[in-house]
C-alpha positions in Angstrom: -0.1 65.0 32.6 2.4 62.7 30.3 2.2 63.5 26.8 1.3 60.6 24.3 4.1 61.8 22.1 7.7 61.4 22.7 8.3 65.2 21.3 11.8 64.7 22.6 12.3 61.7 20.2 10.4 63.9 17.4 12.6 67.1 17.8 15.9 65.1 18.1 15.9 62.7 15.1 19.4 62.0 15.7 22.2 62.9 17.9 25.4 64.1 16.7 28.6 63.5 18.3 31.0 66.2 16.5 31.1 69.6 17.6 29.3 72.3 14.8 32.1 73.2 12.4 34.3 69.8 12.3 36.3 69.0 9.7 34.4 66.6 7.2 35.5 63.2 8.2 35.7 63.5 11.8 34.7 60.7 13.8 34.3 60.1 17.2 33.8 57.3 20.0 30.5 56.1 20.0 28.5 56.1 23.5 27.9 52.5 23.5 30.2 50.7 26.0 29.2 47.3 23.1 32.3 46.0 22.3 32.4 44.8 18.7 32.3 41.8 17.3 33.5 40.5 13.6 32.0 37.4 11.4 33.2 36.7 8.2 30.8 34.7 5.7 32.8 33.5 2.9 31.1 31.8 0.2 31.1 31.1 -3.6 28.8 28.5 -5.7 30.4 25.3 -4.4 31.9 26.7 -1.0 31.3 28.1 2.5 32.8 29.1 5.5 31.5 30.9 8.4 33.9 32.3 11.7 34.2 34.9 14.0 37.6 36.8 14.3 39.1 38.9 16.5 41.8 40.6 14.2 41.3 42.3 11.1 44.4 41.1 9.6 42.6 37.9 9.1 40.2 39.5 6.8 43.0 39.1 4.3 43.0 35.6 4.2 39.7 35.5 2.9 39.7 38.3 0.4 40.5 36.8 -3.1 40.2 33.4 -2.0 36.5 33.5 -2.5 33.9 34.5 -4.7 32.2 36.8 -2.2 33.3 37.5 1.5 31.2 39.4 3.7 32.3 41.1 6.8 29.9 41.8 9.5 31.2 44.2 12.4 28.2 44.1 15.2 28.5 46.6 17.7 30.4 50.2 17.4 32.3 49.8 20.4 36.0 49.7 18.9 36.9 52.1 17.0 40.6 50.6 16.5 38.8 47.9 14.2 37.0 50.4 12.4 40.2 52.2 12.0 42.0 49.2 10.7 39.1 47.9 8.4 38.5 51.5 6.7 42.6 51.6 6.1 42.1 47.8 4.6 39.6 49.0 2.2 40.5 52.6 1.9 37.5 54.1 2.8 36.5 57.6 1.8 36.8 59.7 5.7 33.2 60.8 5.0 32.2 56.6 4.8 34.1 56.1 7.9 32.5 59.5 9.9 29.0 57.5 8.8 29.7 54.3 10.0 30.5 55.4 13.4 28.1 58.0 13.7 24.6 56.1 13.1 22.4 58.9 12.8 22.4 58.6 8.9 19.1 58.3 6.6 19.1 55.6 4.3 21.1 56.5 1.2 22.9 55.0 -1.6 26.4 56.4 -2.6 28.8 55.6 -4.9 32.8 56.2 -4.2 34.7 55.2 -7.0 35.6 51.3 -6.4 32.8 50.7 -3.8 28.9 51.7 -3.1 28.4 52.9 0.6 24.8 52.0 1.5 22.9 52.9 4.4 19.6 51.5 5.6 18.0 51.6 8.9 16.4 48.5 10.9 13.2 49.0 12.8 12.6 47.2 16.3 9.3 47.5 18.6 11.0 45.8 21.6 10.7 47.2 24.5 9.8 50.6 22.6 9.4 51.6 18.8 13.1 52.7 17.4 15.4 52.6 14.9 18.9 51.4 14.4 21.5 51.7 11.2 23.2 49.1 8.9 26.2 50.8 7.0 27.3 48.4 4.0 30.3 48.9 1.3 29.9 47.1 -1.5 33.1 46.0 -3.5 33.8 43.9 -6.8 34.1 41.0 -4.5 33.6 41.8 -0.9 30.6 43.4 1.9 31.4 45.1 5.1 28.4 46.3 7.1 28.4 47.7 10.4 25.4 47.1 12.7 24.7 48.7 16.0 24.4 46.5 18.4 21.3 45.3 19.6 19.6 41.9 20.8 18.0 41.1 17.5 19.5 39.9 14.4 17.6 41.1 11.1 20.1 39.4 8.9 19.9 35.8 10.2 17.4 34.7 7.6 20.3 36.0 4.7 22.8 33.6 6.7 20.2 30.7 6.5 20.2 31.0 3.0 23.9 31.2 2.4 24.6 28.3 4.7 21.5 26.1 3.1 21.8 27.4 -0.3 18.8 28.8 -0.7 17.5 30.2 -4.1 20.7 31.7 -6.4 22.4 33.9 -3.5 25.4 31.5 -3.6 26.0 32.1 -7.4 25.8 35.8 -7.4 28.2 38.8 -6.5 28.7 40.8 -3.5 25.7 43.4 -5.1 23.1 40.7 -4.7 23.9 39.9 -1.3 23.6 43.7 -0.2 20.3 43.7 -2.1 19.5 40.9 -0.2 20.7 42.4 3.4 18.4 45.1 2.4 15.5 43.2 1.3 15.3 41.6 5.1 15.8 45.2 6.5 12.3 46.4 4.5 10.7 43.1 5.1 11.2 42.8 8.9 9.2 46.6 8.7 6.1 44.6 7.5 5.2 42.6 10.7 5.9 45.9 12.6 3.6 48.1 10.2 1.1 45.3 10.6 1.1 45.5 14.4 -0.4 49.1 14.3 -3.2 47.9 12.3 -4.4 45.5 14.7 -3.7 48.1 17.4 -6.3 50.3 15.6 -9.1 47.1 15.4 -9.0 46.9 18.6 -9.4 50.4 19.2 -12.3 50.6 16.9 -15.1 48.9 18.7 -15.0 50.7 21.9 -14.8 53.7 19.7 -17.8 53.1 18.0 -19.4 52.2 21.2 -19.0 55.3 23.0 -16.1 54.4 25.4 -13.6 57.1 24.6 -12.2 58.2 28.0 -8.4 56.7 27.3 -8.7 56.3 23.4 -7.4 59.5 22.2 -3.9 58.9 23.8 -3.2 55.8 22.4 -4.4 56.6 18.8 -2.2 59.6 19.2 0.7 57.5 20.3 0.1 55.2 17.3 -0.1 58.0 15.1 3.1 59.4 16.4 5.0 55.9 16.0 3.8 55.7 12.2 5.3 59.3 11.5 8.4 57.9 12.8 8.8 55.1 10.8 7.8 57.0 7.8 10.2 59.3 8.3 12.9 56.7 8.6 11.2 54.5 5.7 10.9 57.3 3.2 14.6 57.7 2.1 14.8 54.1 1.2 12.7 54.4 -1.8 14.9 57.0 -2.5 18.0 55.4 -2.1 16.7 52.0 -3.9 15.8 54.1 -7.0 19.0 55.7 -6.7 21.0 52.3 -7.1 18.7 51.7 -10.1 19.7 54.8 -12.0 21.7 54.8 -14.7 24.6 56.9 -13.0 24.6 53.9 -10.3 27.1 51.7 -11.8 27.9 49.1 -9.3 25.0 47.1 -9.7 24.3 44.5 -12.5 21.2 44.5 -14.6 20.4 41.0 -12.6 20.7 42.7 -9.5 18.5 46.0 -10.2 15.3 43.4 -11.3 15.7 42.8 -8.0 15.8 46.0 -6.5 12.2 46.8 -8.2 10.6 44.2 -6.0 12.7 46.1 -2.9 11.0 49.0 -4.2 7.7 47.6 -4.6 7.8 46.8 -0.7 9.3 50.0 0.1 6.3 51.8 -1.4 3.7 49.2 0.0 4.8 49.5 3.5 4.5 53.4 2.7 0.8 53.1 1.3 0.1 51.3 4.6 1.4 53.5 6.7 -0.3 56.9 5.2 -3.6 54.6 5.1 -3.3 53.6 8.7 -2.5 57.6 9.7 -5.4 58.2 8.1 -7.4 56.0 10.0 -5.7 57.9 13.2 -7.1 61.1 11.8 -10.6 59.7 11.2 -10.6 58.3 14.8 -9.7 61.1 16.4 -12.3 62.9 13.9 -15.2 60.7 15.3 -14.1 60.7 18.7 -14.6 64.8 18.4 -17.7 64.6 16.7 -19.2 62.1 19.4 -17.9 64.6 22.2 -19.7 67.4 20.5 -22.7 65.3 19.9 -22.6 64.7 23.5 -22.4 68.3 24.5 -25.3 69.4 22.3 -27.5 66.6 23.8 -26.4 67.9 27.6 -26.9 71.4 26.2 -30.6 70.4 24.5 -31.5 69.2 27.7 -30.8 71.9 29.9 -32.2 74.4 27.4 -36.0 72.4 27.6 -35.7 72.6 31.6 -34.8 76.5 31.3 -37.4 76.8 29.0 -40.2 75.1 30.8 -38.8 76.6 34.1 -38.6 80.3 32.7 -42.8 80.8 32.6 -43.0 79.1 35.5 -41.1 81.7 37.5 -42.8 84.5 35.7 -46.3 83.2 37.1 -44.5 82.4 40.8 -43.0 86.1 40.7 -46.5 87.8 39.6 -48.1 85.7 42.5 -45.4 86.6 45.0 -45.8 90.2 44.4 -46.9 92.1 47.7 -49.3 94.4 46.1 -52.5 95.2 48.4 -55.0 95.2 45.6 -54.6 92.1 43.9 -57.3 90.1 41.8 -56.7 86.9 43.3 -55.3 87.4 46.1 -58.0 86.7 48.6 -59.7 84.4 46.1 -60.7 80.6 47.4 -59.3 79.2 44.9 -56.1 80.9 44.0 -53.6 78.5 44.8 -55.1 75.6 42.8 -55.8 78.3 39.9 -51.6 78.7 40.6 -50.9 75.2 39.7 -53.4 74.8 37.1 -51.8 77.4 35.2 -48.6 76.6 35.8 -49.1 72.7 34.5 -50.8 73.8 31.4 -47.9 76.1 30.9 -45.5 73.8 31.3 -47.7 70.8 29.6 -47.8 73.0 26.9 -44.4 73.7 26.1 -43.4 69.9 26.6 -46.4 69.1 24.0 -44.6 72.0 21.5 -41.1 70.3 22.1 -42.6 66.9 21.3 -44.2 68.0 17.9 -40.7 69.7 16.8 -38.9 66.6 17.6 -36.7 67.4 20.2 -36.9 64.4 22.5 -36.3 62.3 19.8 -32.8 60.5 19.2 
């Protein structure tokens, strides 16, 4: 029997590639074979340039020439690029390790001249999974590293930059990092809402009593919601850390928008908790319905057994082989036995009816 919960995924929420006891900052080559692609988006209030590059040295041409330079790396397959980027921006060894080991929980840390932020992007196709997006935020640059995927959760931000929508072209790199984080969190909404729709489709069959294969489906939804909650909850902690007084990388203008991201995270967590409670209630209802059906069956069997117990007693009495039984040679003995048994059965059925055993 296949379990409805992916126990292996729950027991192994991350996969480390470094052996226990390795020195801090040790990074190993990722298992994935997807080659890294580097895209540069450089912009200011009145200027914008977007291009793909294949040499990290080309990044130097954009740094300092534009108000903000966004270097985005898609895929972890080329460690040479990561080593060059780490040297270019003088990244701490722990930051370099966390970028290449995409099992990190969402977090926000400051390292002097830059901030290091990790968020997790959710996917539902072909199955529920999350990918890591790492961001290094400096004064005039943002370096983002994304696990390879067929889904682009950051394209809405690029469209805003291309079309100069909102204030994003007038803001600094800290606001760009907020926009990326907000886009990632917003993509959780349709995923979470899809679980609500799936629960709605199960509600009517469950209420009608068709519960044959519903419990495995409910259990799968509950386990998926738990996975999403486990990945989403650290985002709220990271965002509130970024809004704190000790996190100096973000200006007051950007911190105001971080409140909106924090509010969205709380809304998602509340919805997840509500859906998980619905899953629990549906399971309880299923078990109560199953117990009620078992009780109905037991009541029916009890009535049948109770009716036939006195009949068996009467048949047993008149089935004894004693020679001197009063009704043994009586002409109407057979009819009398039937009348007696029917009367006892009818009396018991009438008594059960008056007590309400046949109702419901």
